[in-house]
C-alpha positions as a printed NumPy array, in Angstrom:
array([[  0.   ,   0.   ,   0.   ],
       [  1.403,   3.323,  -1.09 ],
       [  1.603,   6.082,   1.393],
       [  0.059,   9.493,   0.579],
       [  2.751,  12.087,   0.421],
       [  2.775,  14.85 ,   2.955],
       [  0.527,  17.707,   1.892],
       [ -1.516,  15.72 ,  -0.671],
       [ -4.605,  15.64 ,   1.56 ],
       [ -4.389,  19.338,   2.19 ],
       [ -4.029,  20.041,  -1.538],
       [ -7.043,  17.859,  -2.325],
       [ -9.371,  19.639,   0.093],
       [ -8.02 ,  23.002,  -0.988],
       [ -8.986,  22.147,  -4.578],
       [-12.433,  20.985,  -3.448],
       [-12.916,  24.174,  -1.467],
       [-11.786,  26.288,  -4.369],
       [-14.214,  24.52 ,  -6.701],
       [-17.085,  25.086,  -4.269],
       [-16.247,  28.751,  -3.927],
       [-16.037,  29.146,  -7.712],
       [-19.317,  27.266,  -8.143],
       [-20.986,  29.42 ,  -5.515],
       [-19.784,  32.578,  -7.215],
       [-21.078,  31.282, -10.558],
       [-24.523,  30.502,  -9.09 ],
       [-24.595,  33.843,  -7.271],
       [-23.747,  35.788, -10.436],
       [-26.347,  33.972, -12.515],
       [-28.981,  34.306,  -9.772],
       [-28.288,  38.036,  -9.628],
       [-28.52 ,  38.295, -13.424],
       [-31.808,  36.38 , -13.385],
       [-33.205,  38.557, -10.581],
       [-32.17 ,  41.769, -12.322],
       [-33.723,  40.582, -15.58 ],
       [-37.165,  40.394, -13.94 ],
       [-39.338,  43.459, -14.436],
       [-39.008,  45.778, -11.402],
       [-42.778,  45.775, -10.84 ],
       [-42.758,  41.975, -10.653],
       [-39.928,  42.108,  -8.102],
       [-41.835,  44.65 ,  -6.009],
       [-44.978,  42.511,  -5.976],
       [-43.057,  39.347,  -5.046],
       [-41.072,  41.059,  -2.284],
       [-44.207,  42.55 ,  -0.731],
       [-46.175,  39.316,  -0.481],
       [-44.337,  38.017,   2.63 ],
       [-44.905,  41.376,   4.329],
       [-48.634,  40.663,   4.373],
       [-48.042,  37.86 ,   6.865],
       [-48.907,  40.412,   9.553],
       [-52.529,  39.901,   8.498],
       [-52.441,  36.448,  10.119],
       [-51.966,  38.006,  13.549],
       [-55.553,  39.196,  13.895],
       [-58.503,  37.034,  14.855],
       [-60.899,  35.879,  12.166],
       [-63.868,  37.558,  13.806],
       [-64.443,  40.244,  16.394],
       [-67.801,  41.15 ,  17.927],
       [-69.398,  44.243,  16.429],
       [-69.296,  46.791,  19.258],
       [-70.968,  50.25 ,  19.206],
       [-67.751,  52.196,  19.747],
       [-67.452,  55.871,  20.588],
       [-69.11 ,  58.268,  18.099],
       [-66.395,  60.187,  16.225],
       [-68.398,  62.452,  13.916],
       [-67.958,  60.07 ,  10.959],
       [-69.952,  57.146,   9.595],
       [-68.696,  53.766,  10.823],
       [-65.982,  52.426,   8.52 ],
       [-66.18 ,  48.914,   7.047],
       [-63.116,  47.261,   5.466],
       [-63.596,  44.563,   2.812],
       [-60.668,  42.308,   1.886],
       [-59.94 ,  40.673,  -1.44 ],
       [-59.334,  37.213,  -2.887],
       [-57.117,  35.114,  -0.631],
       [-56.991,  37.887,   1.957],
       [-58.397,  38.265,   5.441],
       [-59.732,  40.934,   7.767],
       [-56.166,  41.304,   9.044],
       [-55.121,  42.855,   5.706],
       [-56.448,  46.189,   6.961],
       [-54.806,  46.111,  10.383],
       [-52.219,  48.78 ,   9.569],
       [-54.572,  51.04 ,   7.63 ],
       [-57.227,  50.865,  10.354],
       [-54.625,  51.941,  12.96 ],
       [-53.562,  54.838,  10.773],
       [-57.128,  56.017,  10.273],
       [-57.862,  55.548,  13.986],
       [-55.072,  58.038,  14.797],
       [-56.715,  60.426,  12.335],
       [-60.147,  60.34 ,  13.893],
       [-61.854,  57.246,  12.483],
       [-62.421,  55.521,  15.825],
       [-65.123,  53.12 ,  14.659],
       [-63.906,  50.637,  12.065],
       [-65.017,  47.081,  11.37 ],
       [-63.308,  44.417,   9.277],
       [-65.276,  41.593,   7.724],
       [-63.859,  38.097,   7.191],
       [-65.074,  35.957,   4.288],
       [-64.944,  32.181,   4.263],
       [-62.665,  30.685,   1.611],
       [-65.393,  28.647,  -0.087],
       [-67.878,  31.487,  -0.492],
       [-68.547,  32.553,  -4.06 ],
       [-68.953,  36.23 ,  -4.927],
       [-72.768,  36.395,  -4.474],
       [-72.4  ,  34.664,  -1.089],
       [-69.688,  37.135,  -0.101],
       [-71.976,  39.999,  -1.131],
       [-74.794,  38.652,   1.037],
       [-72.383,  38.256,   3.956],
       [-71.208,  41.858,   3.508],
       [-74.786,  43.154,   3.411],
       [-75.546,  41.295,   6.641],
       [-72.343,  42.602,   8.25 ],
       [-73.151,  46.208,   7.327],
       [-76.601,  45.867,   8.863],
       [-75.021,  44.549,  12.075],
       [-72.701,  47.554,  12.179],
       [-75.613,  49.938,  11.616],
       [-77.62 ,  48.299,  14.373],
       [-74.728,  48.325,  16.849],
       [-73.741,  51.926,  16.173],
       [-77.263,  53.238,  15.533],
       [-75.963,  54.985,  12.451],
       [-77.985,  55.173,   9.202],
       [-75.018,  54.699,   6.851],
       [-71.438,  53.414,   6.737],
       [-68.353,  54.095,   4.636],
       [-66.637,  51.186,   2.87 ],
       [-62.969,  50.76 ,   1.927],
       [-62.426,  47.688,  -0.239],
       [-59.313,  46.085,  -1.705],
       [-59.165,  44.065,  -4.919],
       [-62.059,  41.563,  -5.122],
       [-63.597,  43.327,  -2.119],
       [-64.547,  46.213,  -4.404],
       [-66.447,  43.878,  -6.724],
       [-68.149,  42.233,  -3.738],
       [-69.168,  45.674,  -2.481],
       [-70.586,  46.549,  -5.886],
       [-72.628,  43.343,  -5.999],
       [-73.914,  43.92 ,  -2.468],
       [-75.064,  47.426,  -3.409],
       [-76.782,  46.227,  -6.566],
       [-78.328,  42.948,  -5.438],
       [-78.674,  43.109,  -1.671],
       [-80.436,  46.437,  -1.192],
       [-77.436,  48.047,   0.445],
       [-77.529,  51.331,  -1.462],
       [-79.277,  53.353,   1.244],
       [-76.897,  52.013,   3.894],
       [-73.64 ,  53.281,   2.372],
       [-72.366,  56.861,   2.118],
       [-68.898,  56.516,   0.505],
       [-67.081,  53.641,  -1.186],
       [-63.343,  53.542,  -1.88 ],
       [-62.196,  50.643,  -4.065],
       [-58.465,  49.96 ,  -4.403],
       [-57.195,  47.893,  -7.319],
       [-60.571,  46.241,  -7.886],
       [-61.213,  44.338, -11.147],
       [-64.54 ,  45.991, -11.945],
       [-64.173,  45.062, -15.62 ],
       [-62.345,  41.827, -14.906],
       [-58.632,  41.125, -15.156],
       [-56.611,  38.956, -17.501],
       [-54.53 ,  37.715, -14.579],
       [-57.615,  35.693, -13.548],
       [-56.687,  33.263, -16.345],
       [-53.76 ,  31.994, -14.282],
       [-56.214,  30.035, -12.121],
       [-59.429,  28.168, -12.807],
       [-61.778,  28.471,  -9.851],
       [-65.346,  29.7  ,  -9.692],
       [-64.188,  33.141,  -8.552],
       [-61.358,  33.562, -11.035],
       [-63.516,  32.428, -13.947],
       [-66.074,  35.053, -12.968],
       [-63.322,  37.7  , -12.856],
       [-62.194,  37.213, -16.448],
       [-62.987,  40.244, -18.619],
       [-65.157,  38.238, -21.003],
       [-67.255,  36.519, -18.316],
       [-71.025,  36.807, -18.103],
       [-70.672,  37.89 , -14.481],
       [-68.51 ,  40.908, -15.384],
       [-70.917,  41.88 , -18.144],
       [-73.887,  41.75 , -15.756],
       [-72.353,  43.835, -12.952],
       [-71.337,  46.549, -15.417],
       [-74.901,  46.874, -16.639],
       [-75.884,  48.25 , -13.225],
       [-74.65 ,  51.722, -12.202],
       [-73.57 ,  52.693,  -8.72 ],
       [-76.463,  53.955,  -6.568],
       [-76.838,  57.704,  -7.08 ],
       [-76.503,  58.649,  -3.414],
       [-73.282,  56.663,  -2.919],
       [-70.047,  58.572,  -3.552],
       [-67.488,  56.277,  -5.156],
       [-63.707,  56.592,  -5.51 ],
       [-61.795,  54.094,  -7.677],
       [-58.055,  53.822,  -6.965],
       [-56.019,  52.397,  -9.852],
       [-52.364,  52.051, -10.81 ],
       [-50.576,  51.36 , -14.074],
       [-48.018,  49.37 , -12.02 ],
       [-50.618,  46.986, -10.584],
       [-49.759,  43.657, -12.223],
       [-52.801,  41.83 , -10.873],
       [-55.315,  44.177, -12.493],
       [-54.766,  44.086, -16.247],
       [-55.466,  46.276, -18.016],
       [-55.302,  48.846, -15.22 ],
       [-58.355,  50.643, -16.671],
       [-60.39 ,  47.696, -15.353],
       [-60.161,  49.25 , -11.893],
       [-62.236,  52.323, -12.8  ],
       [-65.958,  52.672, -13.404],
       [-68.443,  55.216, -14.67 ],
       [-69.924,  57.446, -11.993],
       [-66.83 ,  57.339,  -9.779],
       [-63.918,  59.622,  -9.013],
       [-60.797,  58.059, -10.556],
       [-57.67 ,  58.292,  -8.393],
       [-54.379,  57.427, -10.137],
       [-52.101,  55.787,  -7.576],
       [-49.229,  54.955,  -9.944],
       [-46.612,  53.641,  -9.244],
       [-48.386,  51.713,  -6.453],
       [-48.388,  47.919,  -6.58 ],
       [-51.43 ,  45.81 ,  -5.8  ],
       [-50.199,  45.463,  -2.213],
       [-49.066,  49.045,  -1.647],
       [-52.676,  49.943,  -0.913],
       [-52.397,  47.832,   2.254],
       [-48.765,  48.521,   3.132],
       [-47.894,  52.112,   2.239],
       [-48.762,  55.168,   4.303],
       [-48.996,  57.326,   1.16 ],
       [-51.894,  55.147,   0.029],
       [-53.595,  55.357,   3.421],
       [-53.316,  59.133,   3.243],
       [-55.128,  59.136,  -0.101],
       [-57.826,  56.893,   1.36 ],
       [-58.287,  59.343,   4.239],
       [-58.563,  62.223,   1.768],
       [-61.121,  60.336,  -0.319],
       [-63.245,  59.654,   2.747],
       [-63.051,  63.341,   3.676],
       [-64.002,  64.319,   0.121],
       [-66.923,  61.948,   0.384],
       [-68.376,  64.251,   3.017],
       [-68.477,  67.104,   0.528],
       [-71.734,  67.75 ,  -1.333],
       [-70.552,  67.119,  -4.901],
       [-67.126,  65.54 ,  -5.506],
       [-65.907,  65.753,  -9.102],
       [-66.847,  62.768, -11.19 ],
       [-64.289,  60.84 , -13.209]])
């Protein structure tokens, strides 16, 4: 049996280590090139998704309490597809510090279709009205929540119960990104669906002031014009992503302004 010369083992592992380092550098460089080749808006959307994990911290349901009157209609938050009532935790805190002391966040069950969600929202709004003894509420809705709100107003006799609606990145005219999944909800949200055609045949109730937030950088609402409707004030939030509405203070500030404008007699129509 031949004996390994002194230093051969050290040289071998040095070569292995050098190869691993070189391989790691190669992978790192190519990963960086791949990352940088992705459209910046796609990167922003992907990086923001984990940030929404804070929404899991809240409970699924809270009792509807009267709360202290604050000179404003009670505020109802409506989450979107795959979301939860916790999505609005940060925005509700921000608005609380700016005088909106009575806010309520609905939670939808995963298996509910859009008409069922609309009925649940109508029932929730009536509970809020009863608890607070207020005739009307304001609604802030994200993504699918805006479509649900629209259906509730049109089909569930909610028009007289709502003062102002703010929809943020809502696919009122459908979105082509809905083709990346095939569920009951996503099929209904395709621009050429019968459901989308039907809801756009019905205008917003005349006494409800509506603000549609949209952004040309929102990759989940395509085309971005799908987020605006006739009879509403159109608010361009570019370069906001689909998740900035929930995460960015600048967006919350615009929501607060829209709610304040909703108190005015005749906001400009888009």
